[in-house]
C-alpha positions in Angstrom: 65.4 -52.7 -80.7 66.1 -51.6 -84.3 62.6 -52.2 -85.4 61.0 -49.3 -83.5 59.9 -46.2 -85.3 60.8 -42.7 -84.2 57.3 -42.2 -82.7 57.7 -45.5 -80.8 61.1 -44.4 -79.5 59.6 -41.2 -78.2 56.9 -43.2 -76.4 59.6 -45.5 -74.9 61.7 -42.5 -73.7 58.6 -41.0 -71.9 57.7 -44.4 -70.4 61.3 -44.9 -69.2 61.4 -41.5 -67.5 58.0 -42.1 -65.9 59.4 -45.5 -64.6 62.5 -43.8 -63.3 60.5 -41.2 -61.3 60.0 -43.5 -58.3 63.6 -44.6 -57.7 64.8 -41.0 -58.4 62.3 -39.7 -55.8 63.7 -42.2 -53.2 67.5 -41.9 -53.8 67.8 -38.3 -54.9 67.2 -36.9 -51.5 69.2 -39.4 -49.5 72.3 -37.2 -49.4 70.2 -34.5 -47.8 69.2 -36.6 -44.7 71.7 -35.0 -42.4 70.8 -31.4 -43.5 67.1 -32.1 -43.2 67.6 -33.6 -39.7 69.5 -30.4 -38.6 66.9 -28.1 -40.1 64.1 -29.8 -38.1 66.3 -30.4 -35.0 65.5 -34.1 -35.2 67.3 -37.4 -35.8 68.2 -39.1 -39.0 65.9 -42.1 -38.2 63.1 -39.6 -37.9 63.9 -38.3 -41.3 64.0 -41.9 -42.6 60.3 -42.3 -41.7 59.6 -40.0 -44.7 61.1 -42.7 -46.9 58.7 -45.3 -45.3 55.7 -43.0 -45.8 56.8 -42.6 -49.4 56.8 -46.4 -49.9 53.4 -46.6 -48.1 52.0 -44.0 -50.4 53.4 -45.8 -53.4 51.8 -49.1 -52.4 48.3 -47.5 -51.8 48.5 -45.2 -54.8 49.0 -48.1 -57.3 45.6 -49.5 -56.4 44.0 -46.1 -57.1 45.6 -45.3 -60.5 44.9 -48.7 -62.2 41.1 -48.4 -62.1 41.3 -44.7 -63.1 43.5 -45.6 -66.1 40.9 -48.2 -67.1 38.0 -45.7 -66.8 39.6 -42.5 -68.1 42.2 -43.9 -70.5 46.0 -43.7 -69.9 47.0 -40.1 -70.6 44.7 -38.1 -68.3 45.5 -40.1 -65.2 49.2 -39.8 -65.9 48.9 -36.1 -66.2 46.9 -35.9 -63.0 49.4 -38.0 -61.1 52.3 -35.8 -62.3 50.4 -32.7 -61.3 49.9 -34.1 -57.8 53.6 -35.1 -57.7 54.8 -31.6 -58.7 52.5 -29.8 -56.2 53.6 -32.2 -53.4 57.3 -31.8 -54.3 56.9 -28.0 -54.0 55.1 -28.5 -50.7 58.1 -30.4 -49.4 60.1 -27.3 -49.8 57.9 -25.3 -47.4 57.2 -27.9 -44.7 58.1 -26.7 -41.2 58.3 -30.0 -39.2 59.5 -33.5 -40.0 56.0 -34.8 -39.4 54.7 -32.5 -42.2 57.4 -34.0 -44.4 56.1 -37.5 -43.6 52.6 -36.5 -44.8 53.6 -34.6 -47.9 56.0 -37.4 -49.0 53.1 -39.9 -48.7 51.0 -37.6 -51.0 54.0 -37.2 -53.3 54.3 -41.0 -53.7 50.6 -41.3 -54.6 51.2 -38.9 -57.4 54.6 -40.3 -58.4 53.4 -43.9 -58.7 50.7 -43.2 -61.3 53.3 -43.0 -64.1 55.0 -46.3 -63.3 51.7 -48.2 -62.9 50.1 -46.9 -66.1 53.3 -47.2 -68.1 53.1 -51.0 -67.8 49.5 -50.8 -69.2 50.7 -48.5 -72.0 53.3 -51.0 -73.0 50.7 -53.8 -73.5 48.3 -51.4 -75.2 50.6 -49.7 -77.6 53.2 -52.2 -78.6 52.9 -55.6 -80.4 53.1 -58.6 -78.2 56.4 -59.6 -79.8 58.0 -56.4 -78.5 56.6 -56.1 -75.0 59.4 -58.1 -73.3 62.0 -55.9 -74.9 60.2 -52.8 -73.6 59.8 -54.3 -70.1 63.5 -55.3 -70.1 64.5 -51.7 -71.1 62.3 -50.3 -68.3 63.9 -52.7 -65.8 67.3 -51.4 -67.1 66.3 -47.8 -66.4 65.1 -48.9 -62.9 68.6 -50.2 -62.4 70.4 -47.1 -63.6 68.2 -44.6 -61.7 69.2 -45.6 -58.2 72.9 -45.4 -59.2 72.8 -41.9 -60.6 70.3 -40.4 -58.2 72.6 -39.9 -55.2 75.2 -38.2 -57.5 72.5 -35.9 -58.8 71.5 -35.2 -55.2 75.0 -34.4 -54.2 75.4 -32.0 -57.2 72.2 -30.2 -56.2 73.3 -29.9 -52.6 76.6 -28.4 -53.7 74.7 -25.4 -55.1 71.4 -25.3 -53.1 70.1 -26.2 -49.7 68.2 -29.5 -49.0 65.0 -27.7 -50.3 66.7 -27.8 -53.7 66.4 -31.6 -53.8 62.6 -31.3 -53.8 62.8 -28.4 -56.2 64.7 -30.8 -58.6 61.9 -33.4 -58.2 59.3 -30.7 -59.0 61.2 -29.7 -62.2 61.5 -33.3 -63.2 57.8 -33.8 -62.7 57.0 -30.7 -64.7 59.2 -31.8 -67.6 57.5 -35.2 -67.6 54.1 -33.5 -67.6 55.1 -31.6 -70.8 56.7 -34.7 -72.4 53.5 -36.7 -71.7 51.3 -34.0 -73.4 53.6 -33.8 -76.4 54.7 -37.4 -77.1 52.5 -39.9 -75.3 49.4 -41.0 -77.3 46.2 -42.2 -75.7 46.6 -46.0 -76.0 43.5 -47.3 -74.3 40.5 -48.1 -76.6 38.1 -49.3 -73.8 37.4 -46.2 -71.7 33.7 -46.1 -72.0 33.0 -49.7 -70.9 34.5 -49.1 -67.5 32.1 -46.4 -66.1 30.2 -48.8 -63.9 33.1 -51.1 -63.1 33.4 -52.5 -59.6 37.0 -52.1 -58.5 37.0 -54.8 -55.8 35.3 -57.3 -58.1 37.8 -56.5 -60.9 40.7 -57.1 -58.6 39.3 -60.4 -57.5 38.7 -61.5 -61.1 42.3 -60.6 -61.9 43.6 -62.7 -59.0 41.7 -65.7 -60.3 44.0 -65.7 -63.4 46.6 -68.2 -62.2 49.3 -66.9 -64.5 49.0 -63.4 -63.1 49.0 -64.6 -59.5 52.0 -66.9 -59.9 54.2 -64.4 -61.7 53.2 -61.5 -59.4 54.1 -63.6 -56.4 57.5 -64.5 -57.9 58.2 -60.9 -58.8 57.3 -59.9 -55.3 59.7 -62.5 -53.7 62.5 -61.4 -56.0 61.9 -57.8 -55.1 61.9 -58.9 -51.5 65.3 -60.5 -52.0 66.5 -57.3 -53.6 65.2 -55.2 -50.6 67.0 -57.6 -48.2 70.2 -56.9 -50.1 69.7 -53.1 -50.1 69.0 -53.2 -46.3 72.0 -55.4 -45.5 74.4 -53.9 -48.1 76.1 -51.5 -45.7 76.4 -54.3 -43.1 78.0 -56.8 -45.6 80.2 -54.4 -47.5 81.4 -51.9 -44.9 81.0 -53.6 -41.5 82.0 -57.1 -42.5 83.9 -56.4 -45.7 85.8 -53.5 -44.1 85.4 -51.3 -47.2 85.1 -47.5 -47.1 82.0 -45.6 -47.9 83.4 -44.7 -51.3 84.1 -48.4 -52.1 80.6 -49.2 -50.8 79.2 -46.9 -53.5 81.4 -48.6 -56.1 80.5 -52.1 -55.1 76.8 -51.2 -54.9 77.1 -49.8 -58.5 78.8 -53.0 -59.7 76.0 -55.1 -58.4 73.5 -52.8 -60.0 75.4 -53.1 -63.2 75.0 -56.9 -62.9 71.2 -56.4 -62.6 71.4 -54.3 -65.7 73.3 -57.0 -67.6 70.6 -59.4 -66.7 67.9 -57.0 -68.1 69.9 -56.6 -71.3 70.4 -60.4 -71.7 66.6 -60.9 -71.5 66.3 -59.3 -74.9 68.9 -61.7 -76.3 67.7 -64.9 -74.6 64.0 -64.4 -75.4 64.8 -65.1 -79.1 65.8 -68.6 -78.2 64.0 -69.4 -74.9 60.3 -69.1 -74.1 59.7 -66.5 -71.4 58.2 -68.9 -68.8 61.3 -71.2 -69.3 63.5 -68.2 -68.9 62.0 -67.5 -65.5 62.4 -71.1 -64.5 66.1 -71.2 -65.5 66.8 -67.8 -63.8 65.2 -69.1 -60.6 67.2 -72.3 -60.7 70.4 -70.3 -61.1 69.4 -68.0 -58.3 68.7 -70.9 -56.0 72.0 -72.6 -56.9 73.9 -69.4 -56.1 72.1 -68.9 -52.8 73.0 -72.5 -51.7 76.6 -71.9 -52.8 76.6 -68.7 -50.7 75.3 -70.5 -47.6 78.0 -73.1 -48.1 80.7 -70.5 -48.4 79.4 -68.6 -45.3 79.4 -71.7 -43.1 82.8 -72.7 -44.5 84.1 -69.4 -43.1 85.5 -68.2 -46.4 86.6 -64.6 -46.9 83.8 -62.1 -47.0 85.2 -60.8 -50.2 84.4 -64.2 -51.9 80.9 -64.0 -50.5 80.5 -60.5 -52.0 81.6 -62.0 -55.4 78.9 -64.7 -55.0 76.4 -62.0 -54.1 76.9 -60.4 -57.5 75.8 -63.6 -59.2 72.8 -63.8 -56.9 71.6 -60.3 -58.0 72.4 -60.8 -61.7 69.4 -63.1 -62.5 67.0 -60.6 -60.9 67.6 -58.4 -64.0 66.1 -61.3 -66.0 63.3 -62.0 -63.6 61.9 -58.5 -63.3 61.0 -57.9 -67.0 60.1 -61.6 -67.6 57.6 -61.9 -64.7 56.1 -58.5 -65.6 55.4 -59.5 -69.1 54.0 -62.9 -68.1 51.7 -61.4 -65.5 50.5 -58.4 -67.4 50.1 -59.6 -71.0 47.0 -61.8 -70.4 45.1 -58.6 -69.8 46.4 -56.7 -72.9 43.6 -55.0 -74.7 41.0 -55.8 -72.0 39.2 -53.3 -69.8 41.2 -54.4 -66.8 44.7 -53.9 -68.1 45.3 -50.9 -66.0 44.0 -52.6 -62.9 46.1 -55.6 -63.6 49.2 -53.4 -63.8 48.3 -51.7 -60.5 47.6 -55.0 -58.7 50.8 -56.4 -60.0 52.8 -53.6 -58.4 50.9 -53.8 -55.1 51.4 -57.6 -54.9 55.0 -57.0 -55.6 55.4 -54.5 -52.8 53.3 -56.6 -50.4 55.5 -59.7 -51.0 58.6 -57.6 -50.7 57.3 -56.4 -47.3 56.7 -59.9 -46.0 60.1 -61.1 -47.2 61.8 -58.1 -45.6 59.9 -58.7 -42.3 60.8 -62.4 -42.4 64.5 -61.5 -42.9 64.3 -59.1 -39.9 62.8 -61.9 -37.7 65.6 -64.4 -38.4 68.3 -61.7 -38.3 70.9 -62.2 -35.5 73.5 -59.8 -36.7 75.5 -62.4 -38.6 76.3 -62.9 -42.3 74.8 -66.4 -42.0 71.3 -65.0 -41.2 71.5 -62.8 -44.4 72.6 -65.7 -46.5 69.7 -67.8 -45.1 67.2 -65.0 -46.0 68.5 -65.0 -49.6 68.2 -68.8 -49.8 64.7 -68.9 -48.3 63.5 -66.3 -50.9 65.0 -68.4 -53.7 63.4 -71.6 -52.4 60.0 -70.0 -52.0 60.0 -68.6 -55.6 61.2 -71.9 -57.0 58.5 -73.8 -55.1 55.8 -71.6 -56.6 57.1 -72.3 -60.1 57.4 -76.0 -59.4 53.8 -76.2 -58.1 52.6 -74.3 -61.2 54.5 -76.8 -63.5 53.1 -79.8 -61.5 49.5 -78.4 -61.8 50.0 -78.0 -65.6 51.3 -81.5 -65.9 48.2 -82.8 -64.0 45.9 -80.9 -66.3 47.6 -82.4 -69.4 47.3 -86.0 -68.0 43.6 -85.4 -67.4 43.0 -84.1 -70.9 44.8 -87.1 -72.4 42.7 -89.6 -70.4 
Protein backbone atom coordinates (compact mmCIF):
# COMPACT_ATOMS: atom_id res chain seq x y z
CA UNK A 1 0.00 0.00 0.00
CA UNK A 2 3.07 2.25 0.11
CA UNK A 3 3.03 2.84 -3.66
CA UNK A 4 -0.12 4.97 -3.69
CA UNK A 5 0.10 8.71 -4.26
CA UNK A 6 -1.70 11.25 -2.06
CA UNK A 7 -4.39 11.69 -4.72
CA UNK A 8 -4.90 7.91 -4.90
CA UNK A 9 -5.18 7.72 -1.12
CA UNK A 10 -7.87 10.42 -1.16
CA UNK A 11 -9.78 8.39 -3.76
CA UNK A 12 -9.38 5.24 -1.63
CA UNK A 13 -10.71 7.05 1.46
CA UNK A 14 -13.81 8.26 -0.43
CA UNK A 15 -14.42 4.78 -1.88
CA UNK A 16 -13.99 3.23 1.57
CA UNK A 17 -16.55 5.59 3.10
CA UNK A 18 -18.99 4.97 0.25
CA UNK A 19 -18.56 1.23 0.82
CA UNK A 20 -19.17 1.64 4.56
CA UNK A 21 -22.44 3.52 4.01
CA UNK A 22 -24.53 0.35 3.61
CA UNK A 23 -23.41 -1.51 6.78
CA UNK A 24 -23.53 1.73 8.76
CA UNK A 25 -27.09 2.36 7.55
CA UNK A 26 -28.09 -1.12 8.71
CA UNK A 27 -26.37 -1.39 12.08
CA UNK A 28 -26.38 2.24 13.25
CA UNK A 29 -30.13 2.29 13.94
CA UNK A 30 -30.36 -1.17 15.55
CA UNK A 31 -30.00 0.24 19.11
CA UNK A 32 -33.06 2.39 18.44
CA UNK A 33 -35.46 -0.48 17.65
CA UNK A 34 -37.11 -0.41 21.07
CA UNK A 35 -37.58 3.38 20.99
CA UNK A 36 -38.97 3.27 17.44
CA UNK A 37 -41.40 0.50 18.39
CA UNK A 38 -42.63 2.56 21.36
CA UNK A 39 -42.97 5.71 19.25
CA UNK A 40 -45.22 3.95 16.74
CA UNK A 41 -46.99 1.77 19.33
CA UNK A 42 -45.91 -1.35 17.49
CA UNK A 43 -43.71 -4.42 17.99
CA UNK A 44 -39.99 -4.84 17.41
CA UNK A 45 -40.60 -7.46 14.66
CA UNK A 46 -42.67 -4.82 12.87
CA UNK A 47 -39.75 -2.40 13.09
CA UNK A 48 -37.43 -5.15 11.84
CA UNK A 49 -39.39 -5.16 8.57
CA UNK A 50 -37.76 -1.79 7.87
CA UNK A 51 -34.46 -3.68 7.79
CA UNK A 52 -35.90 -6.17 5.29
CA UNK A 53 -37.23 -3.38 3.06
CA UNK A 54 -33.80 -1.75 3.21
CA UNK A 55 -32.14 -4.96 2.00
CA UNK A 56 -34.79 -5.26 -0.73
CA UNK A 57 -34.12 -1.71 -1.89
CA UNK A 58 -30.41 -2.47 -1.85
CA UNK A 59 -30.86 -5.49 -4.12
CA UNK A 60 -33.10 -3.63 -6.60
CA UNK A 61 -31.07 -0.43 -6.57
CA UNK A 62 -27.85 -2.15 -7.60
CA UNK A 63 -29.37 -3.16 -10.93
CA UNK A 64 -30.35 0.46 -11.57
CA UNK A 65 -27.08 2.22 -10.73
CA UNK A 66 -24.77 0.00 -12.78
CA UNK A 67 -26.24 0.91 -16.21
CA UNK A 68 -26.51 4.58 -15.13
CA UNK A 69 -22.82 4.56 -14.22
CA UNK A 70 -21.96 3.12 -17.64
CA UNK A 71 -24.07 5.76 -19.40
CA UNK A 72 -23.40 8.91 -17.34
CA UNK A 73 -19.95 8.14 -15.95
CA UNK A 74 -19.13 7.40 -12.31
CA UNK A 75 -19.29 10.70 -10.47
CA UNK A 76 -22.77 12.00 -11.41
CA UNK A 77 -24.62 8.80 -10.45
CA UNK A 78 -22.76 8.66 -7.12
CA UNK A 79 -23.79 12.25 -6.37
CA UNK A 80 -27.39 11.52 -7.37
CA UNK A 81 -27.48 8.37 -5.21
CA UNK A 82 -26.11 10.27 -2.21
CA UNK A 83 -28.67 13.04 -2.72
CA UNK A 84 -31.48 10.44 -2.67
CA UNK A 85 -29.93 8.88 0.44
CA UNK A 86 -29.76 12.20 2.29
CA UNK A 87 -33.33 13.20 1.39
CA UNK A 88 -34.65 9.75 2.41
CA UNK A 89 -32.68 9.86 5.68
CA UNK A 90 -34.29 13.20 6.54
CA UNK A 91 -37.69 11.79 5.55
CA UNK A 92 -37.18 8.94 8.06
CA UNK A 93 -37.13 11.55 10.82
CA UNK A 94 -40.62 12.76 9.94
CA UNK A 95 -42.45 9.48 9.29
CA UNK A 96 -45.63 9.04 11.34
CA UNK A 97 -46.20 5.29 11.03
CA UNK A 98 -43.99 2.24 10.91
CA UNK A 99 -45.39 1.46 7.44
CA UNK A 100 -44.09 4.81 6.21
CA UNK A 101 -40.70 3.89 7.67
CA UNK A 102 -40.71 0.67 5.63
CA UNK A 103 -41.25 2.61 2.40
CA UNK A 104 -38.76 5.37 3.11
CA UNK A 105 -36.07 2.89 4.15
CA UNK A 106 -36.57 1.12 0.81
CA UNK A 107 -35.94 4.43 -0.99
CA UNK A 108 -33.00 5.19 1.30
CA UNK A 109 -31.40 1.87 0.34
CA UNK A 110 -31.80 2.59 -3.38
CA UNK A 111 -29.83 5.79 -2.82
CA UNK A 112 -27.30 4.26 -0.45
CA UNK A 113 -26.35 1.33 -2.68
CA UNK A 114 -25.23 3.57 -5.56
CA UNK A 115 -21.91 4.33 -3.89
CA UNK A 116 -20.94 0.74 -3.15
CA UNK A 117 -21.91 -0.47 -6.65
CA UNK A 118 -20.08 2.27 -8.52
CA UNK A 119 -17.08 2.14 -6.15
CA UNK A 120 -16.19 -1.33 -7.48
CA UNK A 121 -16.27 0.03 -11.04
CA UNK A 122 -14.13 3.04 -10.02
CA UNK A 123 -11.50 0.67 -8.60
CA UNK A 124 -11.11 -1.14 -11.93
CA UNK A 125 -11.25 2.16 -13.87
CA UNK A 126 -8.84 4.22 -11.83
CA UNK A 127 -6.23 1.80 -10.48
CA UNK A 128 -3.72 -0.41 -12.21
CA UNK A 129 -4.66 -4.10 -12.39
CA UNK A 130 -1.76 -4.97 -10.08
CA UNK A 131 -3.36 -2.86 -7.33
CA UNK A 132 -7.03 -3.74 -7.63
CA UNK A 133 -6.91 -6.72 -5.26
CA UNK A 134 -5.24 -4.56 -2.62
CA UNK A 135 -8.05 -2.00 -2.92
CA UNK A 136 -10.79 -4.63 -2.81
CA UNK A 137 -9.13 -6.16 0.27
CA UNK A 138 -9.09 -2.75 1.95
CA UNK A 139 -12.76 -2.17 1.09
CA UNK A 140 -13.59 -5.61 2.53
CA UNK A 141 -11.70 -4.60 5.66
CA UNK A 142 -13.84 -1.48 5.97
CA UNK A 143 -16.96 -3.60 5.47
CA UNK A 144 -15.78 -5.67 8.43
CA UNK A 145 -15.07 -2.69 10.69
CA UNK A 146 -18.27 -0.73 9.96
CA UNK A 147 -20.74 -3.23 11.50
CA UNK A 148 -18.61 -3.37 14.67
CA UNK A 149 -18.50 0.37 15.30
CA UNK A 150 -21.98 1.24 13.99
CA UNK A 151 -23.98 0.05 17.07
CA UNK A 152 -21.60 1.99 19.34
CA UNK A 153 -22.14 5.13 17.26
CA UNK A 154 -25.89 4.50 17.43
CA UNK A 155 -25.76 4.19 21.23
CA UNK A 156 -23.74 7.41 21.45
CA UNK A 157 -26.30 9.24 19.31
CA UNK A 158 -29.17 7.85 21.41
CA UNK A 159 -27.51 9.08 24.61
CA UNK A 160 -27.90 12.65 23.33
CA UNK A 161 -30.82 12.56 20.88
CA UNK A 162 -34.03 10.60 20.34
CA UNK A 163 -34.29 7.79 17.75
CA UNK A 164 -34.76 10.45 15.03
CA UNK A 165 -31.15 11.46 15.68
CA UNK A 166 -30.01 8.11 14.25
CA UNK A 167 -31.42 9.03 10.85
CA UNK A 168 -30.10 12.57 11.28
CA UNK A 169 -26.63 11.05 11.68
CA UNK A 170 -27.14 9.08 8.45
CA UNK A 171 -28.19 12.29 6.66
CA UNK A 172 -25.06 14.08 7.91
CA UNK A 173 -22.87 11.17 6.80
CA UNK A 174 -24.47 11.21 3.35
CA UNK A 175 -23.99 14.99 3.05
CA UNK A 176 -20.31 14.71 4.05
CA UNK A 177 -19.81 11.97 1.45
CA UNK A 178 -21.55 14.16 -1.14
CA UNK A 179 -18.97 16.93 -0.52
CA UNK A 180 -16.02 14.51 -0.45
CA UNK A 181 -17.13 13.01 -3.76
CA UNK A 182 -17.30 16.46 -5.37
CA UNK A 183 -13.88 17.45 -4.02
CA UNK A 184 -11.77 14.30 -4.28
CA UNK A 185 -13.34 11.70 -6.58
CA UNK A 186 -12.32 12.14 -10.24
CA UNK A 187 -14.44 10.97 -13.15
CA UNK A 188 -12.81 7.63 -13.98
CA UNK A 189 -15.05 6.37 -16.82
CA UNK A 190 -13.82 7.04 -20.35
CA UNK A 191 -16.69 5.35 -22.22
CA UNK A 192 -19.75 7.37 -21.39
CA UNK A 193 -20.89 8.33 -24.87
CA UNK A 194 -20.91 4.80 -26.25
CA UNK A 195 -23.65 3.68 -23.87
CA UNK A 196 -26.52 5.96 -24.85
CA UNK A 197 -28.33 3.29 -26.81
CA UNK A 198 -27.38 0.38 -24.55
CA UNK A 199 -29.90 -2.36 -23.91
CA UNK A 200 -29.69 -3.02 -20.17
CA UNK A 201 -31.19 -6.53 -20.23
CA UNK A 202 -29.01 -7.54 -23.17
CA UNK A 203 -25.93 -6.18 -21.40
CA UNK A 204 -26.71 -8.16 -18.26
CA UNK A 205 -27.18 -11.35 -20.29
CA UNK A 206 -23.85 -10.76 -22.06
CA UNK A 207 -22.13 -10.32 -18.69
CA UNK A 208 -23.60 -13.58 -17.39
CA UNK A 209 -22.16 -15.39 -20.42
CA UNK A 210 -18.65 -14.65 -19.10
CA UNK A 211 -18.01 -17.82 -17.10
CA UNK A 212 -15.38 -16.24 -14.88
CA UNK A 213 -17.86 -13.59 -13.77
CA UNK A 214 -20.67 -16.07 -13.15
CA UNK A 215 -18.53 -18.57 -11.24
CA UNK A 216 -16.97 -16.07 -8.86
CA UNK A 217 -20.21 -14.13 -8.38
CA UNK A 218 -21.92 -17.37 -7.32
CA UNK A 219 -19.08 -18.20 -4.92
CA UNK A 220 -19.19 -14.70 -3.43
CA UNK A 221 -22.94 -15.06 -2.97
CA UNK A 222 -22.65 -18.44 -1.25
CA UNK A 223 -19.94 -17.13 1.09
CA UNK A 224 -22.11 -14.11 1.83
CA UNK A 225 -24.99 -16.51 2.49
CA UNK A 226 -22.85 -18.39 5.01
CA UNK A 227 -22.04 -15.08 6.68
CA UNK A 228 -25.76 -14.19 6.85
CA UNK A 229 -26.49 -17.60 8.41
CA UNK A 230 -23.87 -16.82 11.05
CA UNK A 231 -25.30 -13.34 11.69
CA UNK A 232 -28.84 -14.74 12.01
CA UNK A 233 -27.78 -17.57 14.33
CA UNK A 234 -25.13 -15.67 16.28
CA UNK A 235 -27.40 -14.78 19.23
CA UNK A 236 -28.68 -18.40 19.36
CA UNK A 237 -25.17 -19.92 19.36
CA UNK A 238 -23.46 -17.41 21.62
CA UNK A 239 -26.14 -16.39 24.15
CA UNK A 240 -28.72 -19.20 24.22
CA UNK A 241 -26.41 -22.20 23.74
CA UNK A 242 -23.17 -20.62 24.92
CA UNK A 243 -24.76 -18.98 27.94
CA UNK A 244 -22.88 -15.70 27.42
CA UNK A 245 -24.28 -12.29 28.38
CA UNK A 246 -25.29 -9.66 25.81
CA UNK A 247 -22.04 -7.79 26.53
CA UNK A 248 -20.01 -10.93 25.86
CA UNK A 249 -22.08 -11.51 22.73
CA UNK A 250 -20.89 -8.14 21.40
CA UNK A 251 -17.29 -9.00 22.28
CA UNK A 252 -17.41 -12.44 20.62
CA UNK A 253 -19.15 -10.95 17.59
CA UNK A 254 -16.36 -8.38 17.41
CA UNK A 255 -13.65 -11.06 17.69
CA UNK A 256 -15.17 -12.99 14.78
CA UNK A 257 -15.41 -9.78 12.74
CA UNK A 258 -11.73 -9.19 13.59
CA UNK A 259 -10.97 -12.64 12.13
CA UNK A 260 -12.70 -11.59 8.93
CA UNK A 261 -10.56 -8.44 8.90
CA UNK A 262 -7.37 -10.48 9.37
CA UNK A 263 -8.35 -12.54 6.33
CA UNK A 264 -8.81 -9.36 4.29
CA UNK A 265 -5.40 -8.08 5.39
CA UNK A 266 -3.70 -11.40 4.58
CA UNK A 267 -5.09 -11.23 1.05
CA UNK A 268 -2.64 -8.40 0.30
CA UNK A 269 0.25 -10.47 1.61
CA UNK A 270 -0.68 -13.81 0.04
CA UNK A 271 -1.46 -12.41 -3.43
CA UNK A 272 2.28 -11.67 -3.85
CA UNK A 273 2.99 -15.40 -3.78
CA UNK A 274 -0.26 -17.10 -4.82
CA UNK A 275 -2.43 -16.44 -7.89
CA UNK A 276 -5.83 -15.05 -6.92
CA UNK A 277 -7.80 -17.98 -8.37
CA UNK A 278 -5.65 -20.41 -6.38
CA UNK A 279 -6.14 -18.25 -3.30
CA UNK A 280 -9.90 -18.68 -3.67
CA UNK A 281 -9.47 -22.44 -4.08
CA UNK A 282 -7.28 -22.79 -0.98
CA UNK A 283 -9.57 -20.59 1.12
CA UNK A 284 -12.60 -22.69 0.13
CA UNK A 285 -10.72 -25.90 0.95
CA UNK A 286 -9.88 -24.48 4.37
CA UNK A 287 -13.50 -23.39 4.90
CA UNK A 288 -14.79 -26.82 3.89
CA UNK A 289 -12.35 -28.61 6.21
CA UNK A 290 -13.34 -26.38 9.14
CA UNK A 291 -17.06 -26.92 8.48
CA UNK A 292 -16.55 -30.70 8.52
CA UNK A 293 -14.54 -30.39 11.75
CA UNK A 294 -17.38 -28.30 13.21
CA UNK A 295 -19.98 -30.92 12.29
CA UNK A 296 -17.82 -33.63 13.83
CA UNK A 297 -17.43 -31.60 17.02
CA UNK A 298 -21.18 -30.95 17.22
CA UNK A 299 -22.13 -34.62 16.83
CA UNK A 300 -19.40 -35.60 19.31
CA UNK A 301 -21.24 -33.38 21.83
CA UNK A 302 -18.18 -31.28 22.64
CA UNK A 303 -18.55 -28.04 24.58
CA UNK A 304 -20.29 -25.19 22.76
CA UNK A 305 -17.26 -23.05 23.65
CA UNK A 306 -15.02 -25.26 21.47
CA UNK A 307 -17.56 -25.01 18.64
CA UNK A 308 -17.44 -21.21 18.92
CA UNK A 309 -13.65 -21.35 18.59
CA UNK A 310 -14.02 -23.48 15.45
CA UNK A 311 -16.59 -20.95 14.17
CA UNK A 312 -13.90 -18.24 14.27
CA UNK A 313 -11.80 -20.24 11.81
CA UNK A 314 -14.84 -20.78 9.59
CA UNK A 315 -15.40 -17.02 9.31
CA UNK A 316 -11.71 -16.14 8.90
CA UNK A 317 -11.32 -17.31 5.22
CA UNK A 318 -14.35 -15.23 4.24
CA UNK A 319 -12.08 -12.21 4.64
CA UNK A 320 -9.93 -13.65 1.85
CA UNK A 321 -12.80 -14.78 -0.35
CA UNK A 322 -14.74 -11.50 -0.49
CA UNK A 323 -11.98 -9.33 -2.07
CA UNK A 324 -10.55 -12.19 -4.16
CA UNK A 325 -13.88 -13.16 -5.76
CA UNK A 326 -14.73 -9.50 -6.33
CA UNK A 327 -11.50 -8.92 -8.23
CA UNK A 328 -11.82 -12.10 -10.31
CA UNK A 329 -15.44 -11.35 -11.24
CA UNK A 330 -15.12 -7.62 -11.99
CA UNK A 331 -11.69 -7.20 -13.61
CA UNK A 332 -12.62 -8.92 -16.95
CA UNK A 333 -14.81 -5.85 -17.58
CA UNK A 334 -12.25 -3.21 -16.58
CA UNK A 335 -12.17 -0.45 -19.17
CA UNK A 336 -15.24 -1.77 -21.03
CA UNK A 337 -18.59 -0.04 -21.41
CA UNK A 338 -20.19 -2.64 -19.13
CA UNK A 339 -17.93 -2.33 -16.09
CA UNK A 340 -20.59 -0.52 -14.03
CA UNK A 341 -23.27 -3.02 -15.02
CA UNK A 342 -20.92 -5.90 -14.14
CA UNK A 343 -20.35 -4.42 -10.69
CA UNK A 344 -24.11 -3.99 -10.19
CA UNK A 345 -24.93 -7.52 -11.36
CA UNK A 346 -22.16 -8.92 -9.14
CA UNK A 347 -23.77 -7.30 -6.10
CA UNK A 348 -27.25 -8.49 -7.03
CA UNK A 349 -26.13 -12.08 -7.67
CA UNK A 350 -24.33 -11.96 -4.33
CA UNK A 351 -27.49 -10.85 -2.52
CA UNK A 352 -29.69 -13.35 -4.40
CA UNK A 353 -27.45 -16.30 -3.55
CA UNK A 354 -27.23 -15.13 0.06
CA UNK A 355 -31.04 -15.06 0.13
CA UNK A 356 -31.30 -18.64 -1.20
CA UNK A 357 -28.67 -19.88 1.27
CA UNK A 358 -30.47 -18.18 4.17
CA UNK A 359 -33.82 -19.64 3.07
CA UNK A 360 -32.27 -23.09 2.77
CA UNK A 361 -30.85 -22.76 6.28
CA UNK A 362 -34.29 -21.80 7.57
CA UNK A 363 -35.86 -24.85 5.91
CA UNK A 364 -33.48 -27.31 7.57
CA UNK A 365 -33.47 -25.49 10.90
CA UNK A 366 -34.86 -27.49 13.82
CA UNK A 367 -33.63 -25.32 16.67
CA UNK A 368 -30.42 -27.29 17.21
CA UNK A 369 -26.74 -26.42 16.83
CA UNK A 370 -26.42 -29.40 14.46
CA UNK A 371 -28.76 -27.79 11.92
CA UNK A 372 -26.66 -24.61 11.96
CA UNK A 373 -23.47 -26.62 11.48
CA UNK A 374 -25.06 -28.51 8.60
CA UNK A 375 -26.00 -25.20 6.93
CA UNK A 376 -22.39 -24.02 7.18
CA UNK A 377 -21.14 -27.31 5.69
CA UNK A 378 -23.63 -27.24 2.81
CA UNK A 379 -22.57 -23.70 1.87
CA UNK A 380 -18.91 -24.75 1.87
CA UNK A 381 -19.61 -27.86 -0.19
CA UNK A 382 -21.67 -25.94 -2.77
CA UNK A 383 -18.99 -23.25 -3.23
CA UNK A 384 -16.25 -25.88 -3.50
CA UNK A 385 -18.25 -27.90 -6.06
CA UNK A 386 -18.62 -24.81 -8.26
CA UNK A 387 -14.85 -24.25 -8.21
CA UNK A 388 -14.21 -27.96 -8.84
CA UNK A 389 -16.56 -27.96 -11.86
CA UNK A 390 -14.80 -24.86 -13.21
CA UNK A 391 -11.37 -26.51 -12.84
CA UNK A 392 -12.62 -29.71 -14.50
CA UNK A 393 -14.03 -27.70 -17.41
CA UNK A 394 -10.71 -25.89 -17.85
CA UNK A 395 -8.81 -29.19 -17.85
CA UNK A 396 -11.20 -30.54 -20.50
CA UNK A 397 -10.54 -27.52 -22.72
CA UNK A 398 -6.78 -27.96 -22.31
CA UNK A 399 -6.96 -31.62 -23.37
CA UNK A 400 -9.02 -30.67 -26.44
CA UNK A 401 -6.50 -28.02 -27.44
CA UNK A 402 -3.63 -30.51 -27.09
CA UNK A 403 -5.37 -33.10 -29.31
